[in-house]
PDB file with one MODEL, atoms N, CA, C and O in Angstrom:
MODEL        1
ATOM      1  N   MET A   1     -73.833  31.953  19.424  1.00  0.00           N
ATOM      2  CA  MET A   1     -74.018  30.502  19.697  1.00  0.00           C
ATOM      3  C   MET A   1     -72.810  29.290  19.813  1.00  0.00           C
ATOM      4  O   MET A   1     -72.770  28.286  20.525  1.00  0.00           O
ATOM      5  N   ALA A   2     -71.541  29.992  18.482  1.00  0.00           N
ATOM      6  CA  ALA A   2     -70.424  29.112  18.401  1.00  0.00           C
ATOM      7  C   ALA A   2     -69.166  29.563  19.373  1.00  0.00           C
ATOM      8  O   ALA A   2     -68.170  28.862  19.552  1.00  0.00           O
ATOM      9  N   PHE A   3     -69.431  31.094  20.074  1.00  0.00           N
ATOM     10  CA  PHE A   3     -68.785  31.124  21.072  1.00  0.00           C
ATOM     11  C   PHE A   3     -69.071  30.219  22.502  1.00  0.00           C
ATOM     12  O   PHE A   3     -68.230  29.743  23.264  1.00  0.00           O
ATOM     13  N   LEU A   4     -70.531  30.158  22.582  1.00  0.00           N
ATOM     14  CA  LEU A   4     -70.917  29.146  23.798  1.00  0.00           C
ATOM     15  C   LEU A   4     -70.536  27.872  23.656  1.00  0.00           C
ATOM     16  O   LEU A   4     -70.270  27.329  24.729  1.00  0.00           O
ATOM     17  N   LYS A   5     -70.398  27.084  22.522  1.00  0.00           N
ATOM     18  CA  LYS A   5     -70.088  26.184  22.159  1.00  0.00           C
ATOM     19  C   LYS A   5     -68.463  26.135  22.391  1.00  0.00           C
ATOM     20  O   LYS A   5     -68.040  25.127  22.958  1.00  0.00           O
ATOM     21  N   PHE A   6     -67.773  26.871  22.104  1.00  0.00           N
ATOM     22  CA  PHE A   6     -66.646  26.797  22.282  1.00  0.00           C
ATOM     23  C   PHE A   6     -66.292  26.754  23.741  1.00  0.00           C
ATOM     24  O   PHE A   6     -65.622  25.822  24.187  1.00  0.00           O
ATOM     25  N   LEU A   7     -66.721  27.730  24.488  1.00  0.00           N
ATOM     26  CA  LEU A   7     -66.434  27.638  25.786  1.00  0.00           C
ATOM     27  C   LEU A   7     -66.830  26.446  26.764  1.00  0.00           C
ATOM     28  O   LEU A   7     -66.280  25.993  27.768  1.00  0.00           O
ATOM     29  N   PHE A   8     -67.829  26.160  26.180  1.00  0.00           N
ATOM     30  CA  PHE A   8     -68.338  24.423  26.998  1.00  0.00           C
ATOM     31  C   PHE A   8     -67.290  23.596  26.646  1.00  0.00           C
ATOM     32  O   PHE A   8     -66.664  23.138  27.602  1.00  0.00           O
ATOM     33  N   ILE A   9     -66.866  23.227  25.364  1.00  0.00           N
ATOM     34  CA  ILE A   9     -65.836  22.408  24.950  1.00  0.00           C
ATOM     35  C   ILE A   9     -64.450  22.722  25.668  1.00  0.00           C
ATOM     36  O   ILE A   9     -63.883  21.845  26.321  1.00  0.00           O
ATOM     37  N   ALA A  10     -63.975  23.878  25.540  1.00  0.00           N
ATOM     38  CA  ALA A  10     -62.793  24.606  26.426  1.00  0.00           C
ATOM     39  C   ALA A  10     -62.790  23.700  27.751  1.00  0.00           C
ATOM     40  O   ALA A  10     -62.068  22.771  28.111  1.00  0.00           O
ATOM     41  N   PHE A  11     -64.059  24.448  28.416  1.00  0.00           N
ATOM     42  CA  PHE A  11     -64.193  24.041  29.972  1.00  0.00           C
ATOM     43  C   PHE A  11     -64.000  22.196  30.301  1.00  0.00           C
ATOM     44  O   PHE A  11     -63.295  21.578  31.099  1.00  0.00           O
ATOM     45  N   LEU A  12     -65.009  21.760  29.245  1.00  0.00           N
ATOM     46  CA  LEU A  12     -64.968  20.247  29.377  1.00  0.00           C
ATOM     47  C   LEU A  12     -63.703  19.581  29.345  1.00  0.00           C
ATOM     48  O   LEU A  12     -63.426  18.607  30.046  1.00  0.00           O
ATOM     49  N   VAL A  13     -62.798  20.227  28.360  1.00  0.00           N
ATOM     50  CA  VAL A  13     -61.486  19.394  28.214  1.00  0.00           C
ATOM     51  C   VAL A  13     -60.864  19.967  29.467  1.00  0.00           C
ATOM     52  O   VAL A  13     -60.591  19.248  30.428  1.00  0.00           O
ATOM     53  N   LEU A  14     -60.670  21.105  29.449  1.00  0.00           N
ATOM     54  CA  LEU A  14     -59.526  21.479  30.847  1.00  0.00           C
ATOM     55  C   LEU A  14     -60.425  20.690  31.862  1.00  0.00           C
ATOM     56  O   LEU A  14     -59.583  20.497  32.740  1.00  0.00           O
ATOM     57  N   TYR A  15     -61.506  20.142  32.298  1.00  0.00           N
ATOM     58  CA  TYR A  15     -62.241  19.287  33.630  1.00  0.00           C
ATOM     59  C   TYR A  15     -61.532  18.062  33.077  1.00  0.00           C
ATOM     60  O   TYR A  15     -60.757  17.553  33.887  1.00  0.00           O
ATOM     61  N   ILE A  16     -61.599  17.558  32.073  1.00  0.00           N
ATOM     62  CA  ILE A  16     -61.057  16.080  31.487  1.00  0.00           C
ATOM     63  C   ILE A  16     -59.560  16.101  31.916  1.00  0.00           C
ATOM     64  O   ILE A  16     -59.314  15.339  32.851  1.00  0.00           O
ATOM     65  N   LEU A  17     -58.492  16.825  31.422  1.00  0.00           N
ATOM     66  CA  LEU A  17     -57.372  16.981  31.783  1.00  0.00           C
ATOM     67  C   LEU A  17     -56.772  17.113  33.272  1.00  0.00           C
ATOM     68  O   LEU A  17     -55.751  16.612  33.744  1.00  0.00           O
ATOM     69  N   ARG A  18     -57.906  18.094  33.956  1.00  0.00           N
ATOM     70  CA  ARG A  18     -57.664  18.177  35.557  1.00  0.00           C
ATOM     71  C   ARG A  18     -57.580  16.681  36.014  1.00  0.00           C
ATOM     72  O   ARG A  18     -56.611  16.168  36.575  1.00  0.00           O
ATOM     73  N   LEU A  19     -58.864  16.011  35.648  1.00  0.00           N
ATOM     74  CA  LEU A  19     -59.209  14.410  36.155  1.00  0.00           C
ATOM     75  C   LEU A  19     -57.739  13.675  36.192  1.00  0.00           C
ATOM     76  O   LEU A  19     -57.114  13.106  37.088  1.00  0.00           O
ATOM     77  N   ILE A  20     -57.427  13.999  34.557  1.00  0.00           N
ATOM     78  CA  ILE A  20     -56.592  12.632  34.364  1.00  0.00           C
ATOM     79  C   ILE A  20     -55.069  12.978  34.863  1.00  0.00           C
ATOM     80  O   ILE A  20     -54.274  12.136  35.281  1.00  0.00           O
ATOM     81  N   PHE A  21     -54.822  14.383  34.737  1.00  0.00           N
ATOM     82  CA  PHE A  21     -53.473  14.681  35.534  1.00  0.00           C
ATOM     83  C   PHE A  21     -53.622  14.277  37.354  1.00  0.00           C
ATOM     84  O   PHE A  21     -52.703  13.820  38.035  1.00  0.00           O
ATOM     85  N   ARG A  22     -54.642  14.509  37.710  1.00  0.00           N
ATOM     86  CA  ARG A  22     -54.949  14.302  39.233  1.00  0.00           C
ATOM     87  C   ARG A  22     -54.631  12.628  39.564  1.00  0.00           C
ATOM     88  O   ARG A  22     -54.144  12.232  40.623  1.00  0.00           O
ATOM     89  N   LEU A  23     -55.024  11.747  38.404  1.00  0.00           N
ATOM     90  CA  LEU A  23     -55.088  10.357  38.773  1.00  0.00           C
ATOM     91  C   LEU A  23     -53.834  10.006  38.192  1.00  0.00           C
ATOM     92  O   LEU A  23     -53.293   9.082  38.799  1.00  0.00           O
ATOM     93  N   VAL A  24     -53.120  10.492  37.100  1.00  0.00           N
ATOM     94  CA  VAL A  24     -51.628   9.900  36.575  1.00  0.00           C
ATOM     95  C   VAL A  24     -50.656  10.291  37.248  1.00  0.00           C
ATOM     96  O   VAL A  24     -49.742   9.490  37.442  1.00  0.00           O
ATOM     97  N   PHE A  25     -50.563  11.811  37.869  1.00  0.00           N
ATOM     98  CA  PHE A  25     -49.368  12.277  38.101  1.00  0.00           C
ATOM     99  C   PHE A  25     -48.910  11.652  39.377  1.00  0.00           C
ATOM    100  O   PHE A  25     -47.688  11.674  39.521  1.00  0.00           O
ATOM    101  N   PRO A  26     -49.509  11.172  40.211  1.00  0.00           N
ATOM    102  CA  PRO A  26     -48.861  10.500  41.516  1.00  0.00           C
ATOM    103  C   PRO A  26     -48.737   9.218  41.113  1.00  0.00           C
ATOM    104  O   PRO A  26     -47.686   8.690  41.476  1.00  0.00           O
ATOM    105  N   MET A  27     -49.293   8.711  40.634  1.00  0.00           N
ATOM    106  CA  MET A  27     -48.820   7.078  39.830  1.00  0.00           C
ATOM    107  C   MET A  27     -47.296   7.402  39.085  1.00  0.00           C
ATOM    108  O   MET A  27     -46.364   6.648  39.366  1.00  0.00           O
ATOM    109  N   VAL A  28     -47.133   8.226  38.395  1.00  0.00           N
ATOM    110  CA  VAL A  28     -45.681   8.416  37.741  1.00  0.00           C
ATOM    111  C   VAL A  28     -44.670   8.926  38.774  1.00  0.00           C
ATOM    112  O   VAL A  28     -43.458   8.720  38.830  1.00  0.00           O
ATOM    113  N   LEU A  29     -45.502   9.675  39.614  1.00  0.00           N
ATOM    114  CA  LEU A  29     -44.267  10.059  40.876  1.00  0.00           C
ATOM    115  C   LEU A  29     -43.647   8.643  41.294  1.00  0.00           C
ATOM    116  O   LEU A  29     -42.536   8.152  41.091  1.00  0.00           O
ATOM    117  N   LYS A  30     -44.605   8.248  41.851  1.00  0.00           N
ATOM    118  CA  LYS A  30     -44.439   6.931  42.591  1.00  0.00           C
ATOM    119  C   LYS A  30     -43.534   5.893  42.207  1.00  0.00           C
ATOM    120  O   LYS A  30     -42.712   5.294  42.901  1.00  0.00           O
ATOM    121  N   ASN A  31     -44.004   5.690  40.156  1.00  0.00           N
ATOM    122  CA  ASN A  31     -43.061   4.906  40.152  1.00  0.00           C
ATOM    123  C   ASN A  31     -41.490   5.457  40.074  1.00  0.00           C
ATOM    124  O   ASN A  31     -40.513   4.723  40.219  1.00  0.00           O
ATOM    125  N   MET A  32     -41.442   6.697  39.853  1.00  0.00           N
ATOM    126  CA  MET A  32     -40.076   7.563  39.497  1.00  0.00           C
ATOM    127  C   MET A  32     -39.399   7.171  40.716  1.00  0.00           C
ATOM    128  O   MET A  32     -38.341   6.541  40.700  1.00  0.00           O
ATOM    129  N   PHE A  33     -40.146   7.627  42.038  1.00  0.00           N
ATOM    130  CA  PHE A  33     -39.328   7.366  43.647  1.00  0.00           C
ATOM    131  C   PHE A  33     -38.819   6.156  43.682  1.00  0.00           C
ATOM    132  O   PHE A  33     -37.635   5.956  43.953  1.00  0.00           O
ATOM    133  N   SER A  34     -39.912   4.953  43.334  1.00  0.00           N
ATOM    134  CA  SER A  34     -39.438   3.747  43.733  1.00  0.00           C
ATOM    135  C   SER A  34     -38.264   3.085  42.979  1.00  0.00           C
ATOM    136  O   SER A  34     -37.596   2.122  43.354  1.00  0.00           O
ATOM    137  N   LYS A  35     -38.139   3.868  41.732  1.00  0.00           N
ATOM    138  CA  LYS A  35     -36.870   3.347  40.377  1.00  0.00           C
ATOM    139  C   LYS A  35     -35.877   3.935  41.558  1.00  0.00           C
ATOM    140  O   LYS A  35     -35.168   3.093  42.111  1.00  0.00           O
ATOM    141  N   VAL A  36     -35.773   5.211  41.963  1.00  0.00           N
ATOM    142  CA  VAL A  36     -34.512   6.002  42.454  1.00  0.00           C
ATOM    143  C   VAL A  36     -34.276   5.124  43.486  1.00  0.00           C
ATOM    144  O   VAL A  36     -33.182   4.559  43.483  1.00  0.00           O
ATOM    145  N   GLN A  37     -35.133   4.858  44.458  1.00  0.00           N
ATOM    146  CA  GLN A  37     -35.286   4.091  45.736  1.00  0.00           C
ATOM    147  C   GLN A  37     -34.375   2.832  45.537  1.00  0.00           C
ATOM    148  O   GLN A  37     -33.384   2.715  46.257  1.00  0.00           O
ATOM    149  N   GLN A  38     -34.690   1.808  44.513  1.00  0.00           N
ATOM    150  CA  GLN A  38     -34.107   0.656  44.171  1.00  0.00           C
ATOM    151  C   GLN A  38     -32.528   0.608  43.842  1.00  0.00           C
ATOM    152  O   GLN A  38     -31.649  -0.126  44.296  1.00  0.00           O
ATOM    153  N   GLN A  39     -32.471   1.804  42.752  1.00  0.00           N
ATOM    154  CA  GLN A  39     -31.091   2.297  42.364  1.00  0.00           C
ATOM    155  C   GLN A  39     -30.050   2.368  43.648  1.00  0.00           C
ATOM    156  O   GLN A  39     -28.975   1.773  43.710  1.00  0.00           O
ATOM    157  N   ALA A  40     -30.553   3.133  44.540  1.00  0.00           N
ATOM    158  CA  ALA A  40     -29.824   3.829  45.894  1.00  0.00           C
ATOM    159  C   ALA A  40     -29.619   2.378  46.554  1.00  0.00           C
ATOM    160  O   ALA A  40     -28.520   2.155  47.061  1.00  0.00           O
ATOM    161  N   GLU A  41     -30.355   1.631  46.575  1.00  0.00           N
ATOM    162  CA  GLU A  41     -30.363   0.157  47.526  1.00  0.00           C
ATOM    163  C   GLU A  41     -29.490  -0.513  46.893  1.00  0.00           C
ATOM    164  O   GLU A  41     -28.548  -0.906  47.581  1.00  0.00           O
ATOM    165  N   ASN A  42     -29.481  -0.813  45.665  1.00  0.00           N
ATOM    166  CA  ASN A  42     -28.278  -1.675  44.852  1.00  0.00           C
ATOM    167  C   ASN A  42     -27.264  -1.049  45.180  1.00  0.00           C
ATOM    168  O   ASN A  42     -26.569  -1.584  46.044  1.00  0.00           O
ATOM    169  N   GLN A  43     -26.752   0.475  44.545  1.00  0.00           N
ATOM    170  CA  GLN A  43     -25.585   1.077  45.012  1.00  0.00           C
ATOM    171  C   GLN A  43     -24.584   0.648  46.621  1.00  0.00           C
ATOM    172  O   GLN A  43     -23.399   0.391  46.832  1.00  0.00           O
ATOM    173  N   ALA A  44     -25.915   0.765  47.551  1.00  0.00           N
ATOM    174  CA  ALA A  44     -25.713   0.315  48.992  1.00  0.00           C
ATOM    175  C   ALA A  44     -25.239  -0.848  49.237  1.00  0.00           C
ATOM    176  O   ALA A  44     -24.361  -0.981  50.090  1.00  0.00           O
ATOM    177  N   ARG A  45     -25.793  -2.037  48.447  1.00  0.00           N
ATOM    178  CA  ARG A  45     -25.492  -3.404  48.485  1.00  0.00           C
ATOM    179  C   ARG A  45     -24.241  -3.641  47.892  1.00  0.00           C
ATOM    180  O   ARG A  45     -23.555  -4.553  48.355  1.00  0.00           O
ATOM    181  N   GLN A  46     -23.746  -2.848  46.761  1.00  0.00           N
ATOM    182  CA  GLN A  46     -22.707  -2.942  45.950  1.00  0.00           C
ATOM    183  C   GLN A  46     -21.483  -2.766  46.832  1.00  0.00           C
ATOM    184  O   GLN A  46     -20.478  -3.473  46.907  1.00  0.00           O
ATOM    185  N   ARG A  47     -21.809  -1.648  47.484  1.00  0.00           N
ATOM    186  CA  ARG A  47     -20.672  -1.066  48.487  1.00  0.00           C
ATOM    187  C   ARG A  47     -20.282  -1.770  49.681  1.00  0.00           C
ATOM    188  O   ARG A  47     -19.164  -1.828  50.192  1.00  0.00           O
ATOM    189  N   ASN A  48     -21.471  -2.349  50.089  1.00  0.00           N
ATOM    190  CA  ASN A  48     -21.554  -3.182  51.273  1.00  0.00           C
ATOM    191  C   ASN A  48     -20.888  -4.617  51.065  1.00  0.00           C
ATOM    192  O   ASN A  48     -20.410  -5.219  52.027  1.00  0.00           O
ATOM    193  N   SER A  49     -20.875  -5.114  49.839  1.00  0.00           N
ATOM    194  CA  SER A  49     -20.625  -6.416  49.659  1.00  0.00           C
ATOM    195  C   SER A  49     -19.175  -6.356  49.623  1.00  0.00           C
ATOM    196  O   SER A  49     -18.774  -7.497  49.856  1.00  0.00           O
ATOM    197  N   ARG A  50     -18.150  -5.524  49.432  1.00  0.00           N
ATOM    198  CA  ARG A  50     -16.599  -5.671  49.962  1.00  0.00           C
ATOM    199  C   ARG A  50     -16.178  -5.881  51.168  1.00  0.00           C
ATOM    200  O   ARG A  50     -16.517  -5.338  52.220  1.00  0.00           O
ATOM    201  N   PRO A  51     -15.404  -6.714  50.956  1.00  0.00           N
ATOM    202  CA  PRO A  51     -14.616  -6.720  52.743  1.00  0.00           C
ATOM    203  C   PRO A  51     -14.059  -5.472  52.961  1.00  0.00           C
ATOM    204  O   PRO A  51     -13.939  -4.646  52.056  1.00  0.00           O
ATOM    205  N   ASP A  52     -13.622  -5.231  54.401  1.00  0.00           N
ATOM    206  CA  ASP A  52     -13.357  -4.329  54.867  1.00  0.00           C
ATOM    207  C   ASP A  52     -11.582  -4.080  54.390  1.00  0.00           C
ATOM    208  O   ASP A  52     -10.724  -4.963  54.421  1.00  0.00           O
ATOM    209  N   GLY A  53     -11.455  -3.198  54.132  1.00  0.00           N
ATOM    210  CA  GLY A  53     -10.030  -3.041  53.774  1.00  0.00           C
ATOM    211  C   GLY A  53      -9.709  -3.272  52.089  1.00  0.00           C
ATOM    212  O   GLY A  53      -8.578  -3.336  51.607  1.00  0.00           O
ATOM    213  N   ALA A  54     -10.679  -3.352  51.520  1.00  0.00           N
ATOM    214  CA  ALA A  54     -10.661  -3.445  50.349  1.00  0.00           C
ATOM    215  C   ALA A  54     -10.312  -2.535  49.510  1.00  0.00           C
ATOM    216  O   ALA A  54     -10.852  -1.442  49.678  1.00  0.00           O
ATOM    217  N   ILE A  55      -9.666  -2.621  48.759  1.00  0.00           N
ATOM    218  CA  ILE A  55      -9.286  -1.117  47.547  1.00  0.00           C
ATOM    219  C   ILE A  55     -10.027  -1.536  46.196  1.00  0.00           C
ATOM    220  O   ILE A  55      -9.936  -2.563  45.524  1.00  0.00           O
ATOM    221  N   SER A  56     -10.976  -0.102  45.997  1.00  0.00           N
ATOM    222  CA  SER A  56     -11.156  -0.633  44.321  1.00  0.00           C
ATOM    223  C   SER A  56     -10.953   1.117  43.852  1.00  0.00           C
ATOM    224  O   SER A  56     -11.182   2.198  44.392  1.00  0.00           O
ATOM    225  N   ILE A  57     -10.424   0.676  42.612  1.00  0.00           N
ATOM    226  CA  ILE A  57     -10.082   2.114  42.064  1.00  0.00           C
ATOM    227  C   ILE A  57     -11.048   2.143  40.656  1.00  0.00           C
ATOM    228  O   ILE A  57     -10.887   1.456  39.647  1.00  0.00           O
ATOM    229  N   ASP A  58     -12.139   3.194  40.928  1.00  0.00           N
ATOM    230  CA  ASP A  58     -13.094   3.619  39.912  1.00  0.00           C
ATOM    231  C   ASP A  58     -12.106   4.094  38.427  1.00  0.00           C
ATOM    232  O   ASP A  58     -12.149   3.681  37.268  1.00  0.00           O
ATOM    233  N   TYR A  59     -11.419   4.928  38.971  1.00  0.00           N
ATOM    234  CA  TYR A  59     -10.645   5.660  37.635  1.00  0.00           C
ATOM    235  C   TYR A  59      -8.995   5.668  37.619  1.00  0.00           C
ATOM    236  O   TYR A  59      -8.285   6.064  38.543  1.00  0.00           O
ATOM    237  N   MET A  60      -8.583   5.178  36.447  1.00  0.00           N
ATOM    238  CA  MET A  60      -7.430   5.334  36.140  1.00  0.00           C
ATOM    239  C   MET A  60      -6.712   6.082  34.978  1.00  0.00           C
ATOM    240  O   MET A  60      -6.487   5.698  33.830  1.00  0.00           O
ATOM    241  N   PRO A  61      -6.472   7.026  35.476  1.00  0.00           N
ATOM    242  CA  PRO A  61      -5.679   8.163  34.301  1.00  0.00           C
ATOM    243  C   PRO A  61      -5.062   7.494  33.335  1.00  0.00           C
ATOM    244  O   PRO A  61      -4.462   6.464  33.641  1.00  0.00           O
ATOM    245  N   PRO A  62      -5.080   7.843  32.278  1.00  0.00           N
ATOM    246  CA  PRO A  62      -3.931   7.290  30.871  1.00  0.00           C
ATOM    247  C   PRO A  62      -3.028   7.474  31.060  1.00  0.00           C
ATOM    248  O   PRO A  62      -2.745   8.539  31.608  1.00  0.00           O
ATOM    249  N   GLN A  63      -2.058   6.568  30.729  1.00  0.00           N
ATOM    250  CA  GLN A  63      -0.373   6.531  31.200  1.00  0.00           C
ATOM    251  C   GLN A  63       0.032   7.548  29.940  1.00  0.00           C
ATOM    252  O   GLN A  63      -0.551   7.555  28.856  1.00  0.00           O
ATOM    253  N   PRO A  64       1.190   8.431  30.323  1.00  0.00           N
ATOM    254  CA  PRO A  64       1.649   9.004  29.232  1.00  0.00           C
ATOM    255  C   PRO A  64       2.635   7.846  28.449  1.00  0.00           C
ATOM    256  O   PRO A  64       3.183   6.916  29.041  1.00  0.00           O
ATOM    257  N   LYS A  65       2.726   8.089  27.121  1.00  0.00           N
ATOM    258  CA  LYS A  65       3.325   7.097  26.256  1.00  0.00           C
ATOM    259  C   LYS A  65       4.897   7.523  26.589  1.00  0.00           C
ATOM    260  O   LYS A  65       5.171   8.699  26.825  1.00  0.00           O
ATOM    261  N   GLY A  66       5.857   6.535  26.592  1.00  0.00           N
ATOM    262  CA  GLY A  66       7.008   6.683  26.737  1.00  0.00           C
ATOM    263  C   GLY A  66       7.717   6.814  25.450  1.00  0.00           C
ATOM    264  O   GLY A  66       8.149   5.928  24.713  1.00  0.00           O
ATOM    265  N   GLY A  67       7.747   7.979  25.338  1.00  0.00           N
ATOM    266  CA  GLY A  67       8.436   8.338  24.006  1.00  0.00           C
ATOM    267  C   GLY A  67       9.818   8.461  23.763  1.00  0.00           C
ATOM    268  O   GLY A  67      10.460   8.886  24.724  1.00  0.00           O
ATOM    269  N   ARG A  68      10.491   8.186  22.666  1.00  0.00           N
ATOM    270  CA  ARG A  68      11.852   8.065  22.562  1.00  0.00           C
ATOM    271  C   ARG A  68      12.696   9.286  22.635  1.00  0.00           C
ATOM    272  O   ARG A  68      12.493  10.166  21.798  1.00  0.00           O
ATOM    273  N   THR A  69      13.768   9.471  23.681  1.00  0.00           N
ATOM    274  CA  THR A  69      14.308  10.624  23.407  1.00  0.00           C
ATOM    275  C   THR A  69      15.363  10.371  22.132  1.00  0.00           C
ATOM    276  O   THR A  69      15.839  11.436  21.738  1.00  0.00           O
ATOM    277  N   ASP A  70      15.737   9.433  21.551  1.00  0.00           N
ATOM    278  CA  ASP A  70      16.588   9.746  20.568  1.00  0.00           C
ATOM    279  C   ASP A  70      16.229  10.659  19.518  1.00  0.00           C
ATOM    280  O   ASP A  70      17.145  11.366  19.099  1.00  0.00           O
ATOM    281  N   LYS A  71      15.093  10.797  19.005  1.00  0.00           N
ATOM    282  CA  LYS A  71      14.408  11.542  18.011  1.00  0.00           C
ATOM    283  C   LYS A  71      14.604  13.099  18.310  1.00  0.00           C
ATOM    284  O   LYS A  71      14.530  13.927  17.402  1.00  0.00           O
ATOM    285  N   LEU A  72      14.861  13.451  19.650  1.00  0.00           N
ATOM    286  CA  LEU A  72      14.845  14.993  19.860  1.00  0.00           C
ATOM    287  C   LEU A  72      16.033  15.572  19.379  1.00  0.00           C
ATOM    288  O   LEU A  72      16.005  16.711  18.912  1.00  0.00           O
ATOM    289  N   GLY A  73      17.373  14.731  19.457  1.00  0.00           N
ATOM    290  CA  GLY A  73      18.442  15.541  18.952  1.00  0.00           C
ATOM    291  C   GLY A  73      19.281  15.550  20.148  1.00  0.00           C
ATOM    292  O   GLY A  73      18.789  15.015  21.142  1.00  0.00           O
ATOM    293  N   ASP A  74      20.490  16.068  20.251  1.00  0.00           N
ATOM    294  CA  ASP A  74      21.544  16.467  20.998  1.00  0.00           C
ATOM    295  C   ASP A  74      20.841  17.232  22.335  1.00  0.00           C
ATOM    296  O   ASP A  74      19.957  18.088  22.326  1.00  0.00           O
ATOM    297  N   PHE A  75      21.425  16.727  23.294  1.00  0.00           N
ATOM    298  CA  PHE A  75      21.427  17.957  24.746  1.00  0.00           C
ATOM    299  C   PHE A  75      22.739  18.125  25.328  1.00  0.00           C
ATOM    300  O   PHE A  75      23.644  17.328  25.574  1.00  0.00           O
ATOM    301  N   VAL A  76      22.577  19.645  25.517  1.00  0.00           N
ATOM    302  CA  VAL A  76      23.607  20.264  26.177  1.00  0.00           C
ATOM    303  C   VAL A  76      23.934  20.728  27.444  1.00  0.00           C
ATOM    304  O   VAL A  76      23.753  21.941  27.557  1.00  0.00           O
ATOM    305  N   ASP A  77      24.444  20.052  28.640  1.00  0.00           N
ATOM    306  CA  ASP A  77      24.744  20.402  29.912  1.00  0.00           C
ATOM    307  C   ASP A  77      25.293  22.285  29.857  1.00  0.00           C
ATOM    308  O   ASP A  77      26.358  22.702  29.402  1.00  0.00           O
ATOM    309  N   TYR A  78      24.530  22.844  30.275  1.00  0.00           N
ATOM    310  CA  TYR A  78      25.699  24.109  30.907  1.00  0.00           C
ATOM    311  C   TYR A  78      25.391  24.718  32.140  1.00  0.00           C
ATOM    312  O   TYR A  78      24.387  24.456  32.803  1.00  0.00           O
ATOM    313  N   GLU A  79      26.254  25.525  32.440  1.00  0.00           N
ATOM    314  CA  GLU A  79      26.388  26.251  33.879  1.00  0.00           C
ATOM    315  C   GLU A  79      26.040  27.542  33.431  1.00  0.00           C
ATOM    316  O   GLU A  79      26.306  27.930  32.294  1.00  0.00           O
ATOM    317  N   GLU A  80      25.366  28.328  34.404  1.00  0.00           N
ATOM    318  CA  GLU A  80      25.007  29.551  34.230  1.00  0.00           C
ATOM    319  C   GLU A  80      25.925  30.329  34.958  1.00  0.00           C
ATOM    320  O   GLU A  80      26.228  30.017  36.109  1.00  0.00           O
ATOM    321  N   VAL A  81      26.481  31.493  34.289  1.00  0.00           N
ATOM    322  CA  VAL A  81      27.461  32.461  34.487  1.00  0.00           C
ATOM    323  C   VAL A  81      27.019  33.504  35.696  1.00  0.00           C
ATOM    324  O   VAL A  81      25.858  33.911  35.650  1.00  0.00           O
ATOM    325  N   LYS A  82      27.691  33.867  36.549  1.00  0.00           N
ATOM    326  CA  LYS A  82      27.021  35.012  37.387  1.00  0.00           C
ATOM    327  C   LYS A  82      28.012  36.603  36.725  1.00  0.00           C
ATOM    328  O   LYS A  82      27.751  37.721  37.169  1.00  0.00           O
TER     329      LYS A  82
ENDMDL
END
């Protein structure tokens, strides 16, 4: 008897989850796709808002530090002898 009760409850839970999944999953996907579409539209608007020929720099590499060569010591020029 307990086995039949378990099967009935399991079948009922799976059926309810299936119904919920069919109702909720499409709404979640629709919401997700609309957010992605809005972000793409915003990026397109930002790119089109610049006038033609305008230059924008997105990344500036870090500048090397101008070290002082006085601390490195003496440098001697040499000639290669063949």
